[in-house]
N, C-alpha and C positions, 0 to 999 in steps of 0.2 A: 448364494447368489449365481445365477446361470454364466458360466467362465467362458470368455472366448479367449482364444489363444493366437497368435500369429504363426504362420508355416515357420518352422525351425529352418527348412530350407531356404527361404526368403531371409530370414535374419542372419544366416552363417554371412552371407557376402559384406554385412556391415562390421563384423567382429573386429577387423583388423583396420578398418578406416576410421581417420580422424575427420572432423568437421573443421571448417575455417574459421577457426578460433581467432576472436579478437583479442587486443593486447592483455587484457585482464581475463579474458574468457574463462581459459580452463582453471584458473584460482577461483574465479566466482563459482563456477561449476562445482567444484571440490568443496568449497566453503559453505555452499546453500542449498545444493540440490542433491548431491551424491549420497544417497542413505546406506546406512552400514547395514552390510547382509551378515548376521550375527552367525548364522550356520557355518560361514564359510571365513569369518573374522576379516573382512575385508568390504573396501565400499563398492558402491555399483560404478562400472563405467559407462559413458555417455549412453553406447547403444543399448544397454540394458536400461537405462533411466526412460529412454524412450519408448522400450518395450513395456516398461511397467505402465507408463501413462497412457499408451495407445490400447492394450489391452485391457486396462482399467475403463477406458472410456467405452470401449464396445461392449465390455462385460455389462456396463449400465445399461446401455441400449438393450442388449440381450435380455436381462432382466426384467426391464420395464416391458418389453413385449411380450414376455412369457407370462408376467402377472396380469396383463391387461387382455391376453391371449390374440395378439396382434401378428400380422406374418413377420416372420423373419427368414432370410434366406442367407444361407453360411457363406456359398461361394461369393455372393454377392458384398457381404460384409467384409470377407477378407480381401478380396479386390481393394475396396474403398480404405481399409485399413492400413494396407501396404502403401498406398498412396499418403495417405496421412503420415504414417512412420516417415516416410523419404522426406517429406516436406520439412517436419520437425527437427528430423536430423540433420538436414542442410540449411537450416535456419530459414527456409521461406516464411514459416511462422514459427511462433513459439506459444504454448500455453503459459499462463501467468505463472509467476515463482510459486504461487501457491500449487499451483497443477503440477510444475515439475517436480514438487516435493512431496506431494501428499496423493496425488492420483494413481488409484491403482493399489493403495494400501489396506491392510485389515482394518486402519483404524478409521478411515472412512467407510469402508464395508460393514463395521460394526457398531459406529458412533455416530454416523451423519456426515454431512457434505461440508459442516460450517468452514474447517480449514482449506478448502478449496478456494474459498471466495476471498476476494481482493479487500473490499471495503464493507463498510457499513453504516449506518446512522440510527439513533435512538433519540427520541425527544424525551425531557424531563418534564413536559406540560402536565404529565398525570402522577407529578411526585405527590401531592396531597392525598392520592388515593392508594398508590402503589409504593409507596416508601421509598427503598433501597434499589428498585428493581432497576432502573435505568443506570446507576453506579454500577451494580453486579452483573448487569448483561454487557456492559462496556468493558469491566473487567473480564470477564469470560472470553469474549471476542478478542480481546488484545492479546492473552494469553494464547490463542490459536494464532495468533500472526496476522489478525484481520485488522486494517486500518479502521478507526472508529471517528464519525463525527457527531458531536453532540450538541444540542443547543441549550439554552437557558432559560426556557419558557417556564420553568418550575420557579423562577425567583418570587420570592416572598408569598409562596403559596403555603410553606409549612413552618410551625413553629418548633424550634428545638427544645425538645424537653430534657429533664434531669433524669438520669436513668434510675431506677429503683436500687434501693442498696444492695450492694455485691451480696451473694450468697457462695460462702467457700466450698459448699459442696456442688456448686453450678461450675464445671470444669469443661471445655471442649478443648478434647485432643485434635490437633487438626490433621487430618489425612493427608499423607503423601501424594497428592493430587492436584490437579487445576481446580475441581470440584469442591475440595477441602480448601482450598486458598478463598474461592470465591465466596463458600458459605460463611466463612469466618470473618469476612467483610459485611456480610447480610446482616450478621449476629450482631456486631458492633455498631454499624448504622442504624439499624431499626431499634436498637436499644436507646437511641437518642431521639430518633422520629417518634417512637411510639411509647417512650417512657418503660421500656420493657429492662429485665434485670441484664446485667452485661457479664457475660460468663468471663472467667479466667481461662486464658489460651493457654495451651501447652503445646509448646513447637518440637517437643521430642520425636515425633515420628518423620520429622522432613530430613531427607536424605542431605547430605553436606555437600557444600561447593564441589564441583568437577565430575560428579559420577554422572554417566550416559542415561538418558530418558528413555527409555525404550516404548516402541510402539508410535508415540507422537514425534519424537526424535528431540534433541538439543542437548545441552547441558544443565545440570543442575546447579541453581544459585546459592542452595543452602537456605536457612531461614531468615537471613538478614533483612531481606528486601521486605519481607513478609512484616517482621517485627516494627521496621520503621515505617510501613504504612499505617499498622493497626495506632502507634503512637501518635502519628501526625493526624490522623483523622479524629482520634479522640480528643489531643488538644485544640483543634479547631472547634469542633462541637460543644467540647465543656466552654469555649469562649462565648458560643452564641446562645447557650442556653436562655430560654425565654424570650430569645428573639427570632425573628424570621430569617430563614436561610435565602441569603441573598445571592445575585448572579455572580458576584466574585468569590462567594464561598463553594457555590457548584463548580465552578472552574477550578478553584484552588484543590476541591478533593478528586475532581477527576484528573488533575495532575499529579496528586500524590499516587492515585492509581497507574498512571502511564510510568511515572519514577520507578515503582516497584517493578512492573514488567519490564522496563527498559535493563535494571539493575539485574533481573533474572535471565534474562533471554538475550542479550547484548542487541539493543536496537532491531528488535525482529518487529516492531510495531509502530505506528502513528496515530495521533491525534489530532484533531481541529474542533475548535470551541466556536460556535455561532452564535452570536450576539446583535441586538439592534444597535443602529448607528446612533440611537438618542441615548443610550446607556453610557453616561460619562464614565462610571467606575469602571464598568467592563471595557470600554475603549482604553482606557488608560492602565490596565493593569501590567502592560509590559514598558511603561515608562521607567528607564533605566535610574532617571533622578529622583524618582517615588519609592522604586521597589527594588532596588539592586541586589538585595539579599535574597528576596521571593523569588527574583528571574534565576540566581544562581542555585539555589535549592530544589525549586520544583516548576516554575512557571514557563522554564524551557521545552517543558515536555508535550507543549501543543503549539500547533502554529492557530492562531486567532484571527477569525475574520467578523464581518459585520454585514447583517443583509442591509441594502441600501434600495432605495426608490429613485426611478427613473423622474426627472423634472422636479426632485423634491428635496434630494440630498446636497448638501454644502460640502463636496470633497474637499476643499481647502482647509476643512479642520482637522483633516485626518494625513494631510501628504507630509506633514514635517516629522510624523513618527515613520512614515513610510521610508521617507529618504534616510531615516537614521537606522532601522531596522527590518525594513521588509514588511512590517505588519502596521494596520491591519490587512487581511486580503479582502476582496468586495465580491457581493453575491447578489444577484439581480434575481429573485424568487418569482417575481412575474414573469420574468422570460423564461423562467425554467418551465414554470407551472403553463405556460400561453403557447410556447411553440416546441416542435421537435427540432429539425432543421429549420435555420432561420430563413431558407430560401422556398420553404412550404409555407402554406397557410396555417393560421394560429388553430389548433385542434383541442387546448386545454385536456390533454391525455394526462398531463401530469400535475392535475389540480389537487390531487391528495398529497403532493410532495411536503415534506416539513425542512428537508436540508439535504446537505451533500457529504460527500466522502472526503477524506483528510486533503486530499489534492484537487478536488474540485470537480473531476471529469464524470460524476455520476449522482444524478438527481435521485433521492430516495425518500420515501416513506419511513415511518418511525419502526425500527427492528428490521427494516428490509436492506438485504445485502445485494452484492453483485459481483459476478465472475467476468474477468476481461481476459482478452486474447491478443497478443500482439502480432500484426503483419509488417512485413518490411519492404515495400514497394522500390526500394534502392536496389534490393537485391533480384528483382526481375526484370527481365529485357523487353517483355510486350505485355498489354494490357490481357491479353489472352489467357499467359501464364498468370497473371495476378488473379484473375477473376478465377480461376480454379484453386489458387491457395485460398481466397476468401471462403470456397465452400467448405474446404475441411476446417479452416479456422471457425468457422459460423457453427460447424457440426460438433466441435469440440466443446465450445461454449453451451449451445443449446442443450448438450446432454447433462452438463452439470447442474441443469435446473430441474432434470429428472428426480435427484437424490434430496430427500428431506432434512434438513439440519435436526437438532436436538432441541430447537426451541420452537414450541407450537405456535407463538406468536409471529416468529418471523417466517414459519411456513404459509400462514393466513394469509400473509402479503406477497410472498415471492411466487406461491403456485397460481396467483391470479396474474401478475406481473410478469413471471418470465423473464425480465429484464435481463439483458446482455451489454456486454460492450467489446466489440469488436473493433479494435483500434490500430493504427499505424504507429510506428516507430521509423527512426531515419528519415523524416519528412524532408529535412534540409539536404540531406544527402539525394534525397529524390528529386528534389528541385534541382539539383545540380545535374543530375542524370538525364531526366526527362523534360523538364522545363515547368514553370510555373502553369502555365494554362494547359498543358498537357495533364499535371496531376489534378487540375480542377476536374477535368472531364472523366479520369479514374474515378475521383471521388465520386462525382455524380452517377456515372453509370454503376460503380460498384455499390453504392446505396440502394440502387433501384434493384439491382440483382440479388442482393442480401434480403430486402422485401420479400421478393418473390419465392427465394429459398424456404424463408421463413413462414410462408403460408403452406409449401410443399409439406415440409419436414413437420410442422406442427399439426398438420392435416394425418400424415403418416403415425405420429407416435400418439395424437389424440390429446394433446394439451392445449390450451391458449397459445395464440399466437404471442410474439413477446413485446411487450409494449415499446420497448426503444431498442435498438440493437447496435449502433456505432458510437464511436468515442474517440478521443485522443488522450489516452492516459501518459503522464510525464514520463513513464518510464525509468529505471534505475538499472538494477542489475540484470535484468533479461535482455535490454539492447546492448550491455556488455559482452553477453557471449559472441554474437558474431561482431561485435566493436562497429555498430552504426549509431549515430547521433541519437540522443534521448529524445523519443517524442517528436515535439516540435520545435525543440531548441537548438540554437548554435552551439557548435562545439565551442568548449572554455578558449582554446588558443590552438595553434599550430603545435606546440609543444608545451607539456604541463605537466605537475605531479597530480596523482589521481590518488586520493586516501582510501582506504577501506578497512572498516572496524572489524575486529574478530575477538574470540574470547581468549584470555591467556590459556586457558586449558586445550585449546584447539591443537591437533597434531598438526597443523599447517604453520603454528609459528615457528618451529625450528627448520623446517625445509626453505620457508621464506629468508630467514637470516641466512644460513648456509649458501643461497642461493645470491647471496649480496645485496638485497633489498633492505632498505632503512626499516626497520621496525621500531616504534616508539610507545610510549607509554601514554596512554590517554589522559587529557587534559581538563575534560569538562565532567559535570554531572555529579552525583553523589560519590563518598569515598568508596562504596562499595563498587559501583560502576568504573570509576577510575583503577582500581586496584585490579578489576577482573577483566579489563579491557586492553588492547593494543592497538595501534593503527599501523597498517602496512602503506609504503609510500611505493608508487607504481609511476615511473617517467613513462609519458607518452608522446607518440608522435603522432598527429592525424594525419593519412595518408592522402585523402580526400579533403583536401581541406581548401577553402574559399575565403571565408570569413571569419574573423572571432568574434564572440560576443560583443566586445568593445566596440565593434567596427558596423555594428547595426544599430539604427536608431530606435527608440521605443516604438515610435511610429509603423514602422516597417514590422516588428515585431507581432502589435498588435492586430495589424491589417491581415497576417498569417492566419491569427488566431480567429478572426472574422471570418475569413475564406473556408476555413474548416467547419466553421460552425454553419456557414450558410450550405456547402456543399456535401459534407460528409457528416458530420457528429448530431444525431438527433438526441444523444445524451448530452454532454458538454464536452466542449475543449478544455485539457488543464494546460496552462500556462503559467509561468515565471518570468515576467517581463524584467530583463536585467536593464540597468539604467547607469549610463555616467554622471557624475557630479553635477555637471554643467545641464542636464535634462531635468533635473527635480522641478524646475518651473514649468515643464511640461506636464506633468502629472494629473493636473487638475484639468487641463485641457483636454488630454487624451480621454480621461474618465468622460466628461462632457461629451465629447464627439460619439463614442461608442457605447454608450451606457445601454442604448437600444439594440445594440448588436451582439451583446456578448452577455454570457449567463453567469460567468465567475471569471476573476482574473488576479493576479497577486502580482507585486512587484519586488524587485531585489537589488538594493546597491550594488554596483561592482567594486566599489571603495567599501572594504570593512576592518574591523579590528580581530576577527576570528583567527585564532591558531588552529593550525590542523584542520583548515577549511577542507572540505572534499576536492575542491581543484584550486590549483594555484600555478600561475604563469610562469613559466621559465625560459629561458633562451636556449637556442640551439646548442650553444656549448655545454650549458649545464646539463640538457638532457644527455647530449653525449659523454659527459663526465659520469654521470649515475649511470647510464645504461653499460658503460665499458665494465664497470666493478659485477655486472650482475651475468649470471650464468643460468643455465636451464633447470628449473627446481627438480627436485626429486621427490615425486609425489608417491612413489611405489611404496611406500610403507604407511600411508595416510589409513589410519583405521580411527574414526569418528563420527559420531552424527552431525549432520548439517545443522545449521542454526535456523533453516528456513530463512524464505524472502520476508524482509520488513516490508510494509506495504509498498513505501516509494522510497527510495534513496538518493534524492538528487538535492541540489541546492535547497530548494525551498523546504524540505523536509529535515534536513540534518543542521542547516546553519543557527537555528534558532537555540541550540545547545550551548552556544558560545554566548549569549546574551549575558 
């Protein structure tokens, strides 16, 4: 690869600086993005992470230009790279967690761009011809930390067969690799889908729990989660022999895969399942009265949503479940296919879209992926300053589209669509700082500026213009680095406990305990998950506080999403609308009023029975009592690989664990 390197003199000025970390910022960075430098037996510092990301980005551009024999000017690139570096370092914008973690690594250089992408979607509609493909593709993506959406279009299309009699000589020794795990699942599923012989699995080569995974990063889980996955899939398919695979079977199999990845990677991935609103069996899969055991063992592993239709769907059939556990979410595929921004005329540019990613901000064709980038308008004083930031945020995201993945099917879609998602976070903070009408103007002007930029840079790089370029992601870990409010969501409260999950093997556990933080054992998931996971509790005080979630009506929250869908996002706006018990009766009216102005939405009751929820409101006195016990954590001896960012780590993705 054509290597690009920032000036050492330029970098020198940042080595002793610290950015304006949010309350959890430095911990989240060390837990999630600071890669282990093996030759020096230590972890990256922030200035080094930013350097790796920026140099990786410009190296990709330089290599692309060299391969196509396009113009490349080193002095101009150096100037642009230095501006990008400063904007990332000082939190004007941030690459997604995927980018902070993997951009500029040998893994991406040698094995493709898949781990740089936030989100993906795959359809099961061709299950009758492609067999296990959708399941294996999903597992592969999840193990790379990519959030995956899956539909159930393959229901009733394939009859489960009895595998041929086992052959003692047919043994598959599972390689200690992501590819080996995925291939074992392919062999298992296709034995039932195609009536092939089912091999015996030998797990002896899989490294034990706690060892570092070199290259990709993370901590080994041992063979336990994979053994459980094989057992669960085999049990389900054996029970379905000579019957068609149903929609609920597809969901359960995908959930088994999700559980395996969660247990192996400490919640680094997310799943959403997408079904039709007329499929009663699917819609009731998370009914705790009917399926309490399945919810505890595996059905918590995905958020479930339904495709609904304007002027046809009776929303009253679903709001009781929503009021109980926040599911299902709602997706209007017609609006997604028909519109970019809702302020613009219908263009049907996404007529081939089949679904969405786990938090709903990106519409996707089957096997398509998307990379997002996050900007923080509340950390800017003028539109002119913010517009400059948009340029470098866009440039990062567009660059990622130049790197192929290891999946030919994905490349075929992504190289024509070049879909990106320039997002905003801290939107509520920006409303407070700049005003609502000003932010609508920033959005409209910024979108038009980005469209113009895309034409300029696509022409320079000789690639198609991006089909869509803007979004609002829910944000999780990334927004915690600068400490802004996540996405378009309101802060939980003025004082609250924020809980973060880490592996018991992480070298961060001891420093957090010694610094006085509460560190408790995980309560949910499989026994393997609970054994290997602890929860760190952070007392948080929101300095720029106006109103908590409970003080804002569902009508105002949805109107915020509608405005951003109108003026900013040509992809989707991801929003989880929180509501009080007294507002449950308004759910149907809200959905009917705004069904033609939204692309996707989910709801979450503020009152819940989840222990160890991501957020818990506390009083000022409780905050001060907890904070009094805390001293600065000593991270000087941290030596571990980060776990990488789970696609999204907010209410809507974490809470279903407790069902």
